C-alpha positions, 0 to 999 in steps of 0.5 A: 322552792317554798318550805313545807307547810307546818303540820302542827301549831295551827291553833286557828284550825284547832279553834275553828274545827272545834267550834264547827263540830261543837256547834253542829252537834249543838244544833242537833242535840239542843241540850236543855236539862242539866243532864243534857248539858253534862252529856254535851259538855263531855262530848265537847271536851272530847272534840277539843282534845282531839283537834288540839292534837290533830292541829295544835300539839301532837302529844301522842305522836311526840310520845310515840315518835321513837316507837313509830320510827322503829316500827315503820322505817322511813316515816316522818312521825311529825307529818300530818299523815302520820297522825292517822296512826291506824292507817300507818300501823296497818300498812296503808301507803296511799292517801290516809284520807282514803284509807279504810279506817278513815272511810269507816270513820266518816261513815260513823260520824255522819251516821252519828249526826244523823241519829242525833238529828232524828232523835231530837225531832222525836224527843222534842215533839214527845216532850211538848205533848208530854208523851213517851218518845217511842217512834223513829230511832226510839222505836229501835233503842231507848237512848239514840242521842247518847248512841249518836254521841258515841258513834261520832266519838268512836268515828274520830278515834278511828280517824285520829287516835290519841292517848288522851281521847283513847283514855277519855272514851271509856270514861265517857261511855261509863258517864253516858250509861250512868246518865241513861240509867238516871233518865230511865228512872225519871221516865219510869216515875213519870210514865209508869207501866207504859215505860216499863213495857217500852223498856222491856221490848226495846234495847238501851243502846244496840238494836240487835241486843233486843 
Protein backbone atom coordinates (compact mmCIF):
# COMPACT_ATOMS: atom_id res chain seq x y z
CA UNK A 1 0.00 0.00 0.00
CA UNK A 2 1.53 3.32 -1.08
CA UNK A 3 1.82 6.25 1.30
CA UNK A 4 -0.50 9.22 0.66
CA UNK A 5 0.94 12.08 -1.35
CA UNK A 6 2.06 15.06 0.75
CA UNK A 7 -0.37 17.97 0.78
CA UNK A 8 2.30 20.63 1.39
CA UNK A 9 5.99 21.23 0.82
CA UNK A 10 5.31 21.14 -2.93
CA UNK A 11 7.44 24.15 -3.77
CA UNK A 12 7.58 23.27 -7.45
CA UNK A 13 3.79 23.73 -7.58
CA UNK A 14 4.12 27.03 -5.71
CA UNK A 15 6.49 28.32 -8.39
CA UNK A 16 4.58 26.92 -11.36
CA UNK A 17 1.14 28.12 -10.23
CA UNK A 18 2.44 31.55 -9.25
CA UNK A 19 4.15 31.99 -12.62
CA UNK A 20 1.12 30.77 -14.58
CA UNK A 21 -1.26 33.26 -12.96
CA UNK A 22 1.22 36.14 -12.91
CA UNK A 23 2.16 35.67 -16.57
CA UNK A 24 -1.51 35.20 -17.47
CA UNK A 25 -2.40 38.46 -15.72
CA UNK A 26 0.59 40.20 -17.33
CA UNK A 27 -0.62 39.19 -20.79
CA UNK A 28 -3.94 40.94 -20.07
CA UNK A 29 -2.82 43.92 -17.99
CA UNK A 30 0.37 44.75 -19.94
CA UNK A 31 1.78 47.24 -17.38
CA UNK A 32 3.63 50.19 -18.86
CA UNK A 33 3.70 53.11 -16.45
CA UNK A 34 5.08 53.08 -12.90
CA UNK A 35 1.50 53.09 -11.65
CA UNK A 36 0.71 50.03 -13.78
CA UNK A 37 3.72 48.20 -12.39
CA UNK A 38 2.77 49.06 -8.81
CA UNK A 39 -0.72 47.65 -9.20
CA UNK A 40 0.58 44.57 -11.01
CA UNK A 41 3.35 44.06 -8.43
CA UNK A 42 0.85 44.15 -5.57
CA UNK A 43 -1.33 41.61 -7.36
CA UNK A 44 1.70 39.38 -7.94
CA UNK A 45 2.65 39.51 -4.24
CA UNK A 46 -0.88 38.42 -3.34
CA UNK A 47 -0.66 35.47 -5.76
CA UNK A 48 2.72 34.32 -4.42
CA UNK A 49 1.48 34.53 -0.81
CA UNK A 50 -1.61 32.54 -1.75
CA UNK A 51 0.16 29.66 -3.49
CA UNK A 52 2.89 29.55 -0.85
CA UNK A 53 0.23 28.54 1.67
CA UNK A 54 -1.78 26.44 -0.77
CA UNK A 55 1.12 24.16 -1.70
CA UNK A 56 4.17 25.21 0.32
CA UNK A 57 3.84 25.88 4.04
CA UNK A 58 0.26 26.13 5.43
CA UNK A 59 0.84 28.87 7.99
CA UNK A 60 -2.86 29.60 8.45
CA UNK A 61 -3.75 25.91 8.90
CA UNK A 62 -0.85 25.51 11.33
CA UNK A 63 -2.01 28.44 13.47
CA UNK A 64 -5.67 27.37 13.37
CA UNK A 65 -5.17 23.59 13.59
CA UNK A 66 -6.25 23.32 17.24
CA UNK A 67 -9.33 25.46 16.72
CA UNK A 68 -10.26 23.56 13.55
CA UNK A 69 -9.94 20.20 15.32
CA UNK A 70 -12.36 21.40 18.02
CA UNK A 71 -14.70 23.10 15.56
CA UNK A 72 -14.84 20.21 13.08
CA UNK A 73 -14.36 16.82 14.80
CA UNK A 74 -12.54 14.27 12.66
CA UNK A 75 -10.96 16.78 10.33
CA UNK A 76 -7.39 16.28 9.21
CA UNK A 77 -6.31 19.93 9.28
CA UNK A 78 -3.19 19.27 7.22
CA UNK A 79 -4.98 17.56 4.35
CA UNK A 80 -5.29 19.61 1.18
CA UNK A 81 -9.09 19.61 1.35
CA UNK A 82 -9.00 21.27 4.78
CA UNK A 83 -7.36 24.30 3.21
CA UNK A 84 -10.70 25.12 1.62
CA UNK A 85 -11.69 26.66 4.94
CA UNK A 86 -15.03 28.16 3.95
CA UNK A 87 -16.36 24.85 2.65
CA UNK A 88 -15.22 23.15 5.84
CA UNK A 89 -16.61 25.78 8.18
CA UNK A 90 -19.99 25.88 6.46
CA UNK A 91 -20.34 22.10 6.50
CA UNK A 92 -19.75 21.17 2.87
CA UNK A 93 -18.80 17.49 3.01
CA UNK A 94 -18.39 16.75 -0.68
CA UNK A 95 -15.37 17.45 -2.84
CA UNK A 96 -14.41 21.05 -1.92
CA UNK A 97 -13.61 21.79 -5.57
CA UNK A 98 -17.34 21.48 -6.25
CA UNK A 99 -18.40 23.40 -3.16
CA UNK A 100 -20.36 26.68 -3.45
CA UNK A 101 -17.49 28.95 -2.43
CA UNK A 102 -15.07 27.27 -4.83
CA UNK A 103 -17.53 27.51 -7.73
CA UNK A 104 -18.21 31.19 -6.98
CA UNK A 105 -14.45 31.67 -6.77
CA UNK A 106 -13.97 30.24 -10.25
CA UNK A 107 -16.65 32.54 -11.66
CA UNK A 108 -15.03 35.64 -10.12
CA UNK A 109 -11.53 34.68 -11.27
CA UNK A 110 -12.62 34.02 -14.87
CA UNK A 111 -14.73 37.20 -14.92
CA UNK A 112 -11.82 39.21 -13.51
CA UNK A 113 -9.43 38.03 -16.22
CA UNK A 114 -12.09 38.68 -18.87
CA UNK A 115 -12.53 42.22 -17.53
CA UNK A 116 -8.76 42.81 -17.61
CA UNK A 117 -8.55 41.63 -21.20
CA UNK A 118 -11.56 43.66 -22.36
CA UNK A 119 -10.32 46.81 -20.62
CA UNK A 120 -6.81 46.54 -22.05
CA UNK A 121 -8.06 46.43 -25.65
CA UNK A 122 -10.00 49.66 -25.16
CA UNK A 123 -7.25 51.40 -23.19
CA UNK A 124 -4.51 50.44 -25.67
CA UNK A 125 -6.49 51.84 -28.60
CA UNK A 126 -7.39 55.03 -26.71
CA UNK A 127 -3.79 55.66 -25.62
CA UNK A 128 -2.45 55.31 -29.17
CA UNK A 129 -5.15 57.65 -30.47
CA UNK A 130 -4.61 60.02 -27.53
CA UNK A 131 -8.28 59.78 -26.65
CA UNK A 132 -10.20 59.12 -23.47
CA UNK A 133 -11.13 55.44 -22.94
CA UNK A 134 -14.92 55.50 -22.61
CA UNK A 135 -16.12 52.43 -24.52
CA UNK A 136 -16.39 48.74 -23.62
CA UNK A 137 -16.02 48.19 -19.88
CA UNK A 138 -15.01 51.86 -19.50
CA UNK A 139 -18.58 52.77 -20.43
CA UNK A 140 -19.72 51.06 -17.20
CA UNK A 141 -16.92 51.89 -14.74
CA UNK A 142 -13.91 54.21 -14.83
CA UNK A 143 -11.35 51.70 -13.53
CA UNK A 144 -12.12 48.24 -14.96
CA UNK A 145 -8.53 47.02 -14.72
CA UNK A 146 -8.33 47.67 -10.99
CA UNK A 147 -11.78 46.11 -10.59
CA UNK A 148 -10.55 43.05 -12.50
CA UNK A 149 -7.57 42.59 -10.16
CA UNK A 150 -9.87 42.91 -7.13
CA UNK A 151 -12.32 40.35 -8.53
CA UNK A 152 -9.52 37.84 -9.08
CA UNK A 153 -8.08 38.33 -5.60
CA UNK A 154 -11.49 38.12 -3.92
CA UNK A 155 -12.17 34.95 -5.90
CA UNK A 156 -8.99 33.39 -4.55
CA UNK A 157 -9.92 34.49 -1.03
CA UNK A 158 -13.18 32.55 -1.30
CA UNK A 159 -11.31 29.52 -2.60
CA UNK A 160 -8.38 29.47 -0.19
CA UNK A 161 -8.46 32.11 2.56
CA UNK A 162 -5.27 32.63 4.54
CA UNK A 163 -4.36 35.02 7.32
CA UNK A 164 -1.78 36.80 5.16
CA UNK A 165 -4.00 37.26 2.09
CA UNK A 166 -6.97 38.33 4.22
CA UNK A 167 -4.75 41.01 5.76
CA UNK A 168 -3.31 41.97 2.38
CA UNK A 169 -6.68 42.33 0.66
CA UNK A 170 -7.92 45.58 2.34
CA UNK A 171 -4.45 47.07 2.05
CA UNK A 172 -4.43 46.35 -1.68
CA UNK A 173 -7.95 47.74 -2.01
CA UNK A 174 -6.79 50.98 -0.41
CA UNK A 175 -3.73 51.06 -2.69
CA UNK A 176 -5.85 50.57 -5.82
CA UNK A 177 -8.21 53.36 -4.77
CA UNK A 178 -5.24 55.68 -4.26
CA UNK A 179 -3.80 54.73 -7.65
CA UNK A 180 -7.19 55.28 -9.27
CA UNK A 181 -7.51 58.73 -7.73
CA UNK A 182 -4.04 59.71 -8.98
CA UNK A 183 -4.96 58.39 -12.43
CA UNK A 184 -8.12 60.50 -12.42
CA UNK A 185 -6.20 63.67 -11.60
CA UNK A 186 -3.90 63.07 -14.56
CA UNK A 187 -6.82 62.30 -16.87
CA UNK A 188 -8.61 65.47 -15.75
CA UNK A 189 -5.48 67.51 -16.37
CA UNK A 190 -5.14 66.04 -19.89
CA UNK A 191 -8.75 65.92 -21.02
CA UNK A 192 -10.37 68.63 -18.90
CA UNK A 193 -14.13 68.96 -19.21
CA UNK A 194 -14.39 65.83 -21.35
CA UNK A 195 -13.15 63.72 -18.46
CA UNK A 196 -15.20 65.67 -15.91
CA UNK A 197 -18.38 64.91 -17.88
CA UNK A 198 -17.40 61.25 -18.23
CA UNK A 199 -16.61 60.91 -14.51
CA UNK A 200 -19.87 62.59 -13.53
CA UNK A 201 -21.96 59.90 -15.22
CA UNK A 202 -19.70 56.84 -14.84
CA UNK A 203 -19.10 55.11 -11.46
CA UNK A 204 -15.52 54.44 -10.41
CA UNK A 205 -15.62 50.71 -9.60
CA UNK A 206 -19.18 49.39 -9.21
CA UNK A 207 -21.54 49.85 -12.18
CA UNK A 208 -24.68 49.82 -10.06
CA UNK A 209 -23.56 52.81 -7.95
CA UNK A 210 -24.05 55.34 -10.71
